[in-house]
C-alpha positions as CSV (number, residue, x, y, z in Angstrom):
1,X,46.0,-47.4,39.1
2,X,43.3,-48.3,36.6
3,X,43.5,-47.9,32.9
4,X,41.4,-44.8,32.9
5,X,43.7,-43.3,35.5
6,X,46.9,-44.0,33.5
7,X,48.9,-40.7,33.5
8,X,49.6,-39.1,30.2
9,X,53.3,-39.6,30.7
10,X,52.7,-43.4,30.7
11,X,50.5,-43.5,27.7
12,X,51.7,-44.2,24.1
13,X,51.8,-40.9,22.2
14,X,50.4,-41.3,18.7
15,X,50.6,-38.2,16.6
16,X,49.0,-37.3,13.3
17,X,51.0,-35.1,11.0
18,X,50.5,-33.8,7.5
19,X,49.5,-30.9,5.3
20,X,46.3,-28.8,5.8
21,X,43.2,-30.7,4.5
22,X,45.1,-34.0,4.2
23,X,42.4,-35.5,6.3
24,X,44.2,-35.7,9.7
25,X,41.2,-34.6,11.8
26,X,38.8,-36.9,10.0
27,X,41.2,-39.8,10.4
28,X,41.7,-39.3,14.1
29,X,37.9,-39.1,14.6
30,X,37.6,-42.4,12.7
31,X,40.4,-44.1,14.6
32,X,39.0,-43.0,18.0
33,X,35.4,-43.4,17.1
34,X,34.8,-39.9,18.6
35,X,34.3,-36.4,17.3
36,X,37.6,-35.5,18.8
37,X,38.7,-33.0,16.2
38,X,36.8,-30.3,14.3
39,X,36.4,-31.2,10.6
40,X,36.0,-28.7,7.9
41,X,36.8,-28.2,4.2
42,X,38.4,-24.9,5.1
43,X,42.2,-25.3,5.2
44,X,43.8,-24.8,8.6
45,X,40.8,-25.6,10.8
46,X,43.1,-27.2,13.4
47,X,45.0,-24.3,14.8
48,X,46.6,-25.9,17.9
49,X,47.6,-29.5,18.8
50,X,44.5,-31.4,20.1
51,X,45.2,-34.1,22.7
52,X,42.9,-36.9,23.8
53,X,43.7,-39.5,26.4
54,X,41.8,-42.7,25.8
55,X,42.0,-46.5,25.5
56,X,42.6,-47.7,22.0
57,X,42.3,-51.4,21.4
58,X,44.4,-53.4,20.8
59,X,47.0,-51.0,22.1
60,X,45.7,-49.9,25.5
61,X,46.1,-46.4,27.1
62,X,47.2,-43.9,24.5
63,X,47.4,-40.1,24.0
64,X,46.2,-39.2,20.5
65,X,47.5,-35.9,19.2
66,X,46.1,-34.0,16.1
67,X,48.4,-31.3,14.8
68,X,48.0,-28.2,12.6
69,X,48.9,-28.5,9.0
70,X,52.7,-28.5,8.4
71,X,52.3,-26.4,5.3
72,X,50.6,-23.5,7.1
73,X,51.7,-20.0,6.0
74,X,52.1,-16.5,7.3
75,X,53.2,-15.3,10.7
76,X,50.5,-17.2,12.6
77,X,51.0,-20.2,10.3
78,X,54.7,-20.3,11.3
79,X,53.8,-20.4,15.0
80,X,51.4,-23.2,14.3
81,X,54.1,-25.2,12.5
82,X,56.4,-24.6,15.5
83,X,53.7,-26.0,17.8
84,X,53.6,-29.1,15.5
85,X,57.4,-29.5,15.7
86,X,57.2,-29.4,19.5
87,X,54.8,-32.4,19.3
88,X,57.5,-34.4,17.6
89,X,59.5,-34.4,20.7
90,X,57.0,-36.4,22.6
91,X,55.8,-38.7,19.8
92,X,56.2,-42.5,20.2
93,X,54.8,-43.3,16.7
94,X,53.9,-40.8,13.9
95,X,51.3,-41.1,11.3
96,X,52.1,-39.1,8.2
97,X,48.6,-38.4,6.7
98,X,48.6,-37.8,3.0
99,X,45.7,-37.1,0.6
100,X,45.8,-40.1,-1.8
101,X,44.7,-37.9,-4.6
102,X,47.7,-35.6,-4.3
103,X,51.5,-36.4,-4.7
104,X,53.9,-35.8,-1.8
105,X,55.4,-32.3,-1.6
106,X,58.1,-30.5,0.2
107,X,56.3,-30.3,3.5
108,X,55.7,-34.1,3.5
109,X,59.4,-34.7,2.8
110,X,60.4,-32.2,5.6
111,X,58.2,-34.2,8.1
112,X,59.9,-37.5,7.1
113,X,63.3,-35.9,7.5
114,X,62.3,-34.8,11.0
115,X,60.9,-38.3,11.8
116,X,64.3,-39.7,10.7
117,X,66.4,-37.2,12.6
118,X,64.5,-37.8,15.8
119,X,64.3,-41.6,15.3
120,X,60.5,-41.6,15.4
121,X,58.9,-44.7,13.8
122,X,56.3,-43.7,11.3
123,X,53.4,-45.0,9.2
124,X,52.2,-43.4,5.9
125,X,48.4,-43.2,5.9
126,X,46.8,-42.3,2.5
127,X,43.3,-40.9,3.1
128,X,40.3,-40.6,0.7
129,X,40.6,-44.0,-0.8
130,X,37.1,-43.6,-2.1
131,X,38.5,-41.1,-4.6
132,X,41.2,-43.2,-6.2
133,X,41.4,-46.4,-8.3
134,X,45.0,-47.5,-7.6
135,X,47.2,-47.2,-4.5
136,X,49.5,-44.1,-4.5
137,X,53.1,-44.6,-5.4
138,X,55.2,-45.4,-2.3
139,X,57.7,-42.5,-1.8
140,X,59.2,-43.1,1.7
141,X,59.7,-46.8,1.8
142,X,63.5,-46.5,2.0
143,X,63.5,-44.0,4.9
144,X,64.8,-45.0,8.3
145,X,61.9,-45.6,10.7
146,X,59.4,-46.4,7.9
147,X,56.9,-49.0,9.2
148,X,54.7,-49.3,6.1
149,X,51.8,-47.6,4.5
150,X,48.0,-48.1,4.3
151,X,45.2,-46.6,2.3
152,X,42.1,-45.7,4.3
153,X,38.8,-43.8,4.0
154,X,37.6,-42.0,7.1
155,X,34.1,-41.5,5.7
156,X,33.4,-45.2,4.9
157,X,35.7,-46.7,7.6
158,X,37.7,-48.7,5.0
159,X,40.8,-50.1,6.5
160,X,40.5,-48.1,9.8
161,X,40.4,-51.4,11.8
162,X,43.5,-52.6,9.9
163,X,45.3,-49.3,10.6
164,X,44.7,-49.8,14.4
165,X,45.9,-53.3,14.2
166,X,49.0,-52.1,12.3
167,X,49.7,-49.5,15.0
168,X,49.2,-52.0,17.7
169,X,51.5,-54.6,16.1
170,X,54.2,-52.0,15.7
171,X,54.0,-50.9,19.3
172,X,53.8,-54.4,20.7
173,X,57.1,-55.3,18.9
174,X,58.9,-52.2,20.3
175,X,57.4,-52.4,23.8
176,X,59.9,-52.9,26.6
177,X,59.1,-53.7,30.2
178,X,60.2,-51.0,32.5
179,X,60.0,-50.6,36.2
180,X,60.7,-47.9,38.7
181,X,61.7,-50.2,41.5
182,X,60.3,-53.7,40.9
183,X,63.5,-55.1,39.4
184,X,65.5,-53.9,42.3
185,X,63.5,-55.5,45.1
186,X,62.2,-58.9,46.0
187,X,58.9,-60.3,47.3
188,X,58.6,-59.9,51.0
189,X,61.1,-57.0,51.2
190,X,60.1,-54.1,53.4
191,X,60.4,-50.7,51.7
192,X,60.0,-47.5,53.6
193,X,58.7,-44.5,51.7
194,X,59.4,-41.1,53.2
195,X,56.8,-38.5,52.0
196,X,56.8,-35.0,53.5
197,X,53.3,-33.5,54.1
198,X,54.0,-29.7,54.1
199,X,52.6,-26.6,52.4
200,X,54.0,-27.7,49.0
201,X,52.3,-31.1,49.1
202,X,49.1,-31.4,47.1
203,X,46.0,-31.5,49.1
204,X,44.3,-34.9,49.6
205,X,46.8,-36.9,47.5
206,X,50.4,-38.0,47.0
207,X,52.3,-37.0,43.9
208,X,52.6,-39.2,40.8
209,X,56.1,-40.7,41.4
210,X,55.1,-41.7,44.9
211,X,52.0,-43.4,43.6
212,X,53.9,-45.2,40.9
213,X,56.6,-46.5,43.3
214,X,54.0,-47.7,45.7
215,X,52.2,-49.6,43.0
216,X,55.4,-51.1,41.8
217,X,56.2,-52.3,45.4
218,X,52.7,-53.9,45.8
219,X,52.9,-55.6,42.4
220,X,56.2,-57.1,43.4
221,X,54.8,-58.6,46.5
222,X,57.0,-56.5,48.7
223,X,55.7,-54.5,51.7
224,X,55.5,-50.7,51.9
225,X,55.7,-48.6,55.0
226,X,54.8,-44.9,54.3
227,X,55.8,-42.3,56.8
228,X,56.6,-38.6,57.0
229,X,60.2,-37.7,57.7
230,X,59.2,-36.7,61.3
231,X,58.0,-40.2,62.0
232,X,60.9,-42.0,60.2
233,X,63.1,-42.6,63.3
234,X,60.3,-44.2,65.3
235,X,59.1,-46.2,62.4
236,X,62.5,-47.8,61.8
237,X,62.7,-48.7,65.5
238,X,59.4,-50.5,65.4
239,X,60.5,-52.8,62.5
240,X,61.8,-56.2,63.7
241,X,64.3,-56.3,60.8
242,X,65.9,-53.4,58.9
243,X,64.1,-52.5,55.7
244,X,65.6,-53.5,52.4
245,X,65.4,-49.9,51.1
246,X,64.3,-46.4,52.1
247,X,63.0,-44.1,49.3
248,X,62.6,-40.4,50.2
249,X,61.5,-37.2,48.7
250,X,64.7,-35.4,47.6
251,X,63.9,-32.3,49.6
252,X,64.4,-34.0,52.9
253,X,67.4,-36.1,51.7
254,X,69.8,-34.5,54.2
255,X,67.5,-35.1,57.2
256,X,66.6,-38.6,56.2
257,X,70.3,-39.5,55.5
258,X,71.1,-38.7,59.2
259,X,68.4,-41.0,60.5
260,X,68.8,-44.0,58.2
261,X,71.7,-46.3,59.3
262,X,74.5,-46.8,56.8
263,X,73.7,-50.5,56.4
264,X,70.3,-49.6,54.9
265,X,70.2,-48.5,51.3
266,X,68.7,-45.1,50.6
267,X,67.6,-43.3,47.4
268,X,65.0,-40.9,46.2
269,X,61.9,-40.9,44.0
270,X,63.6,-38.4,41.7
271,X,66.7,-40.6,41.2
272,X,64.5,-43.6,40.5
273,X,62.7,-41.5,37.8
274,X,66.0,-40.5,36.2
275,X,66.7,-44.2,35.6
276,X,63.1,-44.9,34.6
277,X,63.1,-42.1,32.0
278,X,66.4,-43.2,30.6
279,X,68.8,-40.4,31.5
280,X,70.4,-41.6,34.8
281,X,73.9,-41.9,33.4
282,X,73.7,-38.5,31.7
283,X,72.4,-36.9,34.9
284,X,75.2,-38.4,37.0
285,X,77.8,-37.1,34.5
286,X,76.1,-33.7,34.4
287,X,76.0,-33.0,38.1
288,X,79.8,-32.8,38.1
289,X,79.5,-29.5,36.4
290,X,78.4,-28.0,39.7
291,X,82.0,-27.9,40.9
292,X,83.1,-25.9,37.8
293,X,80.5,-23.1,38.1
294,X,81.8,-19.5,38.3
295,X,80.4,-16.1,39.2
296,X,78.0,-14.9,36.6
297,X,77.3,-18.4,35.1
298,X,73.7,-19.0,34.1
299,X,71.9,-22.2,35.1
300,X,68.5,-23.3,33.7
301,X,66.1,-24.9,36.1
302,X,63.3,-26.7,34.1
303,X,60.1,-28.4,35.3
304,X,57.8,-30.6,33.2
305,X,54.6,-29.4,34.9
306,X,53.1,-26.1,35.8
307,X,52.0,-25.2,39.4
308,X,51.5,-22.3,41.6
309,X,54.9,-21.1,42.9
310,X,55.0,-20.9,46.7
311,X,57.5,-19.1,49.0
312,X,59.6,-22.2,49.4
313,X,59.2,-23.5,45.9
314,X,61.9,-26.1,45.1
315,X,62.7,-24.9,41.6
316,X,62.8,-21.1,42.2
317,X,63.9,-20.9,45.8
318,X,65.4,-24.0,47.4
319,X,67.7,-25.2,44.6
320,X,69.1,-21.7,43.9
321,X,69.8,-21.3,47.6
322,X,71.4,-24.7,47.9
323,X,73.6,-24.0,44.8
324,X,74.7,-20.6,46.0
325,X,75.7,-22.1,49.4
326,X,77.4,-25.1,47.8
327,X,79.4,-23.3,45.2
328,X,80.0,-20.0,47.0
329,X,79.4,-18.3,43.7
330,X,77.0,-15.7,42.4
331,X,75.0,-17.7,39.9
332,X,72.2,-16.5,37.7
333,X,69.1,-18.7,37.3
334,X,66.4,-18.9,34.7
335,X,63.4,-21.2,34.8
336,X,61.0,-22.9,32.4
337,X,57.9,-25.0,33.1
338,X,55.4,-27.3,31.3
339,X,56.0,-27.9,27.6
340,X,58.2,-24.8,27.4
341,X,61.8,-25.8,26.9
342,X,64.7,-23.8,25.3
343,X,66.0,-25.2,22.0
344,X,69.0,-22.9,22.2
345,X,70.9,-23.7,25.4
346,X,74.1,-22.0,24.5
347,X,73.9,-19.4,27.3
348,X,73.7,-22.0,30.1
349,X,76.4,-23.8,32.0
350,X,74.1,-26.4,33.4
351,X,70.5,-27.6,33.0
352,X,68.8,-28.9,36.1
353,X,65.5,-30.7,35.4
354,X,62.8,-32.1,37.7
355,X,62.1,-35.8,37.7
356,X,59.9,-35.5,34.6
357,X,57.0,-37.5,36.0
358,X,54.5,-35.5,33.8
359,X,56.6,-36.0,30.6
360,X,57.0,-39.2,28.7
361,X,60.3,-40.9,28.2
362,X,60.8,-39.6,24.6
363,X,60.4,-36.0,25.6
364,X,62.8,-36.3,28.6
365,X,65.3,-37.9,26.3
366,X,64.8,-35.1,23.8
367,X,65.5,-32.5,26.5
368,X,68.6,-34.3,27.7
369,X,69.9,-34.8,24.1
370,X,69.3,-31.1,23.3
371,X,71.6,-30.2,26.2
372,X,74.1,-32.9,25.4
373,X,74.3,-31.9,21.7
374,X,75.2,-28.3,22.7
375,X,77.7,-29.5,25.3
376,X,75.6,-28.4,28.2
377,X,75.6,-30.7,31.3
378,X,72.2,-32.0,32.2
379,X,71.1,-33.4,35.6
380,X,68.0,-33.6,37.7
381,X,66.7,-32.4,41.1
382,X,67.3,-35.6,43.1
383,X,70.8,-36.2,41.9
384,X,71.8,-32.6,42.4
385,X,70.4,-32.5,46.0
386,X,72.2,-35.8,46.8
387,X,75.4,-34.4,45.4
388,X,75.3,-31.1,47.3
389,X,74.6,-33.0,50.5
390,X,77.5,-35.4,49.9
391,X,75.4,-38.5,49.7
392,X,75.2,-39.2,46.0
393,X,77.3,-42.3,46.2
394,X,75.0,-43.8,48.8
395,X,71.9,-42.7,46.8
396,X,72.9,-44.7,43.7
397,X,74.2,-47.8,45.6
398,X,70.8,-49.6,44.9
399,X,71.7,-49.7,41.2
400,X,74.9,-51.7,41.9
401,X,73.1,-54.7,43.4
C-alpha cells in the first residue's frame, strides 16, 4: 500500500480549532500549501468540518481537518459547534488557533478543557504575527497535554515551517509501532487467509482489513495463501506442513472452524482489528453480557462506515438473527453507521461494533470509553460471532503465544 493509498484510519489526524475568524482556514492553507479551505473576512465562513488527506513532511500521511468556529451562535451555530466537538473524538493532535491580537476568551478555555478531558495533546498557534510587536501572554502552559506555543503568520509564511517541524517532532515522540499480525508470526510461516466472495463482497477488491493483514504478512517474510471458504479444505490438504495460522472472515467462522484441525490456530480479521485498535480486552469482557440479555432489552449495532444494506447484511440481518437464536429472547435492535454514534447509551444493554477499519484508533477508543463510562458492555462483530459459535477461546489463543 503506497503512501497515497494510506487509508484515512491509518493517517495522523491533525485538527484546527478556534473561534471564528481566528485564522484557522488561512493557517491550514499555509501549512498544506494548498487552497484547502475557503478564506473570508466574514465570520463563520467554514460551516462544516473540511477534511484533506495528504502527505505532510516531515510527518508523512495525515488527515488535516478544519473546523467551524467554536464560538458560533444561534440554532445553526450550535449544530456547527456540535460537529466540531465530534471532530475531537478522532483527533490525534489539536491546534488551538488564536488571533494574536485578541486575548483568550471562554470558547478558547472550553476547547482546552475538552482537550484535557479527552487527553488530546495540543499546540497553541497564535496567528497574525504581522500585527503584533510582542508575543502574546501564554495562558495554557500549565494545562495537561500542552505541547507548546508558536506565533505564525499565514500571509507571510513566518514560522509555518517551524510549526510543521514542531508537529512532526511531537508526533514522532509519541508514535508507537503497531501491527495487526506481524508480531504474532515469524518469517517463513504459512498463513491461510479465508476470504468469502459473495454478494456482500465489494466488486473487484478485497476489504481493508484483509489488505492490511496481507501486507503485514508479506512485510514479515511469511507466506500467505488466500482462499475462499469453499476451497479451504482442499487447500489445507495440499500443504506439506500445517499452516501456522488461519485467519477468516468472521461471517464464516462456524464453517471454517469445522474444517481447520484443532492443532492449527484460528482467528478472524475482526478480532485482530480489536487488538490493533486497542479495545480487545474490553470487547472480550463486554461479550459476556450476551448471556444476561432479557426480553425487551435493546442492543445497539454500530458500524464505522456507510454502505448499501443488502438482504443478508451482517449488521441489520445476520447478527440480530444469530443473537435471537443464541439467547432465545426477543431483543430489540438499533443501528448507527458512519460518523454517527450515540453519546447517550443509557437505553442499551450492549453495544456491538464492527471492526472499525474505517475509524482511527482514537475514535474507536472514544466509542468504547463512552460505553464503558455509562456501564454499557462493548464488544465487536468478530468476538461476538466467535462467542455464539462456542469458539471464542480458540479464536484468541493466538494472543497467548
